[in-house]
C-alpha positions as CSV (number, residue, x, y, z in Angstrom):
1,M,9.0,-8.7,31.1
2,V,12.4,-7.2,32.3
3,Q,11.9,-4.2,34.3
4,T,13.9,-1.2,33.7
5,A,15.3,1.1,36.3
6,K,12.4,3.6,35.6
7,S,9.8,0.9,35.9
8,R,10.9,-0.9,39.1
9,P,8.5,-0.4,42.1
10,E,9.7,1.7,45.1
11,R,11.4,-0.4,47.8
12,S,9.0,-2.3,50.1
13,G,11.7,-3.9,52.5
14,P,14.7,-2.7,54.1
15,D,18.0,-2.2,52.1
16,F,20.2,-4.4,54.0
17,A,23.3,-3.2,52.0
18,T,22.9,0.3,53.4
19,L,22.2,-1.1,56.9
20,A,25.4,-3.1,56.7
21,L,27.3,0.0,55.8
22,L,25.9,1.8,58.9
23,V,26.9,-1.1,61.1
24,A,30.3,-1.3,59.5
25,M,30.8,2.5,60.0
26,Y,30.1,2.5,63.7
27,A,32.1,-0.8,64.2
28,L,35.1,0.9,62.5
29,L,34.7,4.1,64.5
30,F,34.3,2.6,68.0
31,G,36.8,-0.2,67.4
32,N,39.3,2.4,66.2
33,F,38.7,4.4,69.4
34,A,39.1,1.3,71.7
35,L,42.2,0.1,69.9
36,H,43.8,3.6,70.2
37,A,42.8,3.5,74.0
38,W,44.1,0.0,74.8
39,R,46.7,-0.9,72.1
40,P,47.4,2.0,69.9
41,L,48.7,1.6,66.3
42,P,50.7,4.5,64.6
43,L,48.5,7.5,64.8
44,A,48.2,8.0,60.9
45,L,46.7,4.5,60.7
46,H,44.1,5.4,63.2
47,V,43.2,8.7,61.4
48,L,42.9,6.7,58.1
49,V,40.7,4.1,59.7
50,A,38.4,6.9,61.1
51,A,38.4,8.7,57.7
52,A,37.4,5.5,56.0
53,A,34.5,4.9,58.4
54,I,33.1,8.4,58.0
55,H,33.5,7.9,54.2
56,L,30.9,5.2,54.5
57,A,28.6,7.7,56.3
58,F,27.9,9.6,53.3
59,T,26.2,6.8,51.4
60,V,24.3,5.9,54.6
61,W,22.7,9.3,55.0
62,H,22.5,10.0,51.3
63,E,20.2,6.9,51.0
64,A,18.2,7.9,53.8
65,V,17.6,11.3,52.4
66,H,16.1,9.7,49.3
67,R,14.0,7.3,51.3
68,N,15.8,4.3,49.9
69,V,16.6,2.4,53.1
70,S,13.0,1.5,53.9
71,S,9.4,2.1,53.0
72,R,8.8,3.3,56.5
73,P,9.7,7.1,56.8
74,W,10.8,6.7,60.5
75,V,13.3,4.1,59.6
76,N,14.9,6.4,57.0
77,S,14.8,9.3,59.3
78,A,16.6,7.2,62.1
79,V,19.2,5.9,59.8
80,G,19.8,9.2,58.3
81,I,20.3,10.7,61.8
82,L,22.8,8.0,62.7
83,G,24.5,8.2,59.4
84,M,24.9,11.9,59.5
85,F,26.1,12.0,63.2
86,P,29.8,11.2,62.4
87,Y,29.7,14.4,60.1
88,M,28.7,16.6,63.1
89,T,26.0,18.0,60.9
90,P,22.1,18.4,61.5
91,Y,20.4,15.7,59.3
92,F,17.3,17.3,58.5
93,M,18.7,20.7,57.6
94,Q,21.4,18.8,55.2
95,R,18.5,16.7,53.9
96,W,16.7,19.8,52.6
97,I,19.9,21.2,51.1
98,H,20.6,18.1,49.4
99,L,17.0,17.9,47.8
100,Q,17.4,21.6,46.7
101,H,20.5,20.4,44.9
102,H,18.5,17.9,42.9
103,A,15.7,20.4,42.3
104,R,18.1,23.1,41.1
105,L,20.9,21.0,39.4
106,N,23.7,23.2,38.3
107,E,21.6,26.5,38.4
108,R,22.9,29.5,40.0
109,D,20.9,28.8,43.2
110,D,22.0,25.2,43.4
111,P,23.4,24.9,46.9
112,N,26.2,22.7,45.5
113,S,27.3,25.3,43.0
114,I,30.2,26.4,45.4
115,Y,32.0,23.2,44.7
116,V,32.1,23.6,41.1
117,D,32.6,27.2,40.3
118,G,36.4,27.3,40.7
119,P,39.4,25.0,40.9
120,F,39.0,22.2,43.4
121,W,42.1,23.1,45.3
122,K,40.5,26.4,46.1
123,I,37.4,24.8,47.5
124,F,38.3,25.7,51.1
125,L,37.9,29.5,50.2
126,R,34.4,28.7,49.1
127,Y,33.3,26.8,52.2
128,P,32.0,30.0,53.9
129,R,29.5,30.2,51.3
130,A,28.0,26.9,52.2
131,L,27.7,28.3,55.8
132,G,25.9,31.4,54.4
133,Y,23.4,29.2,52.5
134,A,22.8,27.2,55.7
135,G,22.1,30.4,57.5
136,R,19.7,31.6,54.6
137,L,17.9,28.3,55.0
138,L,17.6,28.6,58.8
139,A,16.0,32.1,58.3
140,R,13.1,30.6,56.5
141,D,13.5,27.2,58.1
142,P,11.5,24.6,56.2
143,R,11.8,21.8,58.8
144,T,9.1,20.7,61.1
145,P,9.3,21.3,64.7
146,A,10.1,17.7,65.4
147,Q,12.9,17.9,62.8
148,R,14.2,21.0,64.3
149,I,14.3,19.2,67.8
150,A,16.1,16.2,66.3
151,D,18.7,18.4,64.7
152,L,19.2,20.4,67.9
153,L,19.6,17.3,69.9
154,G,22.2,16.1,67.4
155,V,24.2,19.2,67.7
156,A,23.9,19.2,71.6
157,A,25.2,15.6,71.5
158,V,28.2,16.6,69.6
159,V,28.9,19.4,71.9
160,A,28.4,17.3,75.0
161,I,30.9,14.7,73.6
162,F,33.6,17.4,73.1
163,A,32.9,18.8,76.4
164,G,33.2,15.5,78.1
165,A,36.4,14.9,76.2
166,W,37.9,18.1,77.3
167,L,36.9,17.6,80.9
168,G,38.4,14.1,80.7
169,G,41.6,15.1,79.2
170,A,40.9,13.4,75.9
171,L,40.1,16.4,73.7
172,V,43.3,16.0,71.7
173,D,42.5,12.5,71.0
174,L,38.9,13.4,69.8
175,L,40.2,16.0,67.6
176,L,42.7,13.5,66.0
177,L,40.4,10.6,65.8
178,W,37.1,12.3,64.9
179,L,37.4,16.0,63.7
180,L,40.4,15.6,61.5
181,P,39.1,12.3,59.8
182,V,35.8,14.2,59.2
183,A,37.8,16.9,57.4
184,L,39.6,14.3,55.3
185,A,36.3,12.4,54.5
186,K,34.6,15.8,53.7
187,I,37.3,16.7,51.3
188,A,37.1,13.2,49.5
189,M,33.3,13.5,49.4
190,D,33.3,16.9,47.9
191,W,35.7,15.6,45.2
192,Y,33.7,12.4,44.1
193,I,30.1,13.6,44.8
194,N,30.1,17.3,44.4
195,Y,33.0,18.3,42.0
196,L,33.8,15.4,39.8
197,P,30.1,14.7,38.7
198,H,29.2,18.2,37.9
199,V,32.0,20.6,37.2
200,G,31.7,22.3,33.8
201,L,28.3,21.0,32.9
202,P,25.0,22.7,32.2
203,A,21.7,22.9,34.1
204,H,20.1,20.0,32.3
205,R,18.5,16.8,33.4
206,Y,20.6,14.5,31.3
207,K,23.8,16.6,30.5
208,G,24.2,18.1,34.2
209,T,25.9,15.2,35.7
210,R,28.5,12.8,34.3
211,V,29.4,9.1,34.7
212,V,33.1,8.3,35.3
213,D,33.1,4.7,34.1
214,V,36.5,3.6,35.7
215,A,36.4,0.0,37.2
216,W,38.9,0.7,40.0
217,L,37.2,3.8,41.3
218,T,33.8,2.1,41.7
219,P,34.6,0.2,44.9
220,L,36.5,3.1,46.4
221,V,33.4,5.5,46.1
222,L,30.8,2.8,46.5
223,G,29.5,3.3,42.9
224,H,29.1,7.0,43.0
225,N,31.3,7.4,39.9
226,Y,27.9,6.6,38.2
227,H,26.4,9.7,39.8
228,A,24.3,10.5,36.7
229,I,22.3,7.4,37.4
230,H,21.5,8.5,40.7
231,H,20.2,12.0,39.5
232,L,18.0,10.3,36.8
233,W,16.6,7.7,39.3
234,P,17.1,8.9,42.8
235,K,15.0,5.8,44.2
236,L,17.7,3.4,42.9
237,P,20.0,2.1,45.6
238,W,23.6,2.9,45.5
239,H,24.7,-0.7,45.0
240,R,22.8,-0.9,41.6
241,Y,24.1,2.2,39.9
242,R,26.7,0.3,37.7
243,E,24.2,-2.5,36.8
244,V,21.5,0.0,35.5
245,F,24.3,2.0,33.9
246,R,25.1,-1.1,31.7
247,E,21.4,-1.8,31.3
248,R,20.5,1.6,30.0
249,L,23.6,2.7,28.4
250,D,22.1,3.2,24.8
251,M,19.3,5.5,26.4
252,L,22.0,7.4,28.3
253,R,24.0,8.0,25.2
254,E,20.9,9.1,23.1
255,N,20.2,11.7,25.7
256,G,23.6,13.1,25.8
257,V,24.6,12.0,29.4
258,P,28.4,12.7,29.6
259,I,30.3,9.5,29.9
260,E,34.0,9.6,30.7
261,H,36.7,6.7,31.1
262,R,39.4,8.8,32.9
263,V,39.5,9.9,36.4
264,F,42.3,12.5,36.4
265,E,42.0,14.9,33.6
266,R,41.5,18.6,33.5
267,R,38.0,19.6,33.7
268,F,37.1,23.4,33.6
269,P,34.4,25.0,35.7
270,A,31.5,26.5,33.7
271,R,32.0,30.1,33.1
272,E,28.2,30.7,33.6
273,L,25.6,28.6,35.2
274,S,22.2,29.3,33.9
275,A,19.6,30.2,36.5
276,H,16.8,29.8,33.9
277,T,17.5,26.6,32.0
278,P,14.6,24.1,33.1
279,L,15.3,20.5,34.1
280,S,14.0,18.6,31.2
281,G,12.1,15.4,31.5
């Protein structure tokens, strides 16, 4: 019997593809810093390499959030913390926010609604709302004491690195080789994960996330153009999205999953996101 994406058991061993991304990410980051220190290339190239490395970080921490790296919780937490660190963001806080996005997909209180309720080029104007959501989250803090300590240590490590760079006269280098690439990677991630899959779609299990089935986009965004597959089967690893899309295409069409074949077309933000439409299924 051929198992479908729905019937496959949860992971029992480590996901070596995600672990390889984690290693590649840090190899690129540290290698880029070392090369810049000893034999610098044009600055723009260093910035792009660092941005590419941090681009890999999203998939690493995202898999950890959904416990797809290992059956051992501590491994997922460790990989998530390491994967999130280049973003300078507390992992356990972001994990909770991301899981709220899954629970409240495209509803008014979906934390990711800020990315889709206006034109993408105005997204910078909506970023303060994300900080406001994080502030409200901290007010009722759902994290365990250990998770709060881990997040605090992560923030302290980032502050210590920047303080050390300032004292050592390398602050400008750190801003150019870390902070600027984070901003570039964040903009890219917001486009292919938060905006492209959800803009203009309703609060619905099947109709709330689109697939953009474009071959050249798949390797660039590590398969996240099949984001509807992730929302339907969060326990499926990122490197199997396209395979399962092909396998379950008829079912996806029957349930009205939006499937598109062009990347650059005009997509309109929904005028109203329903706060009451339940997630079916």
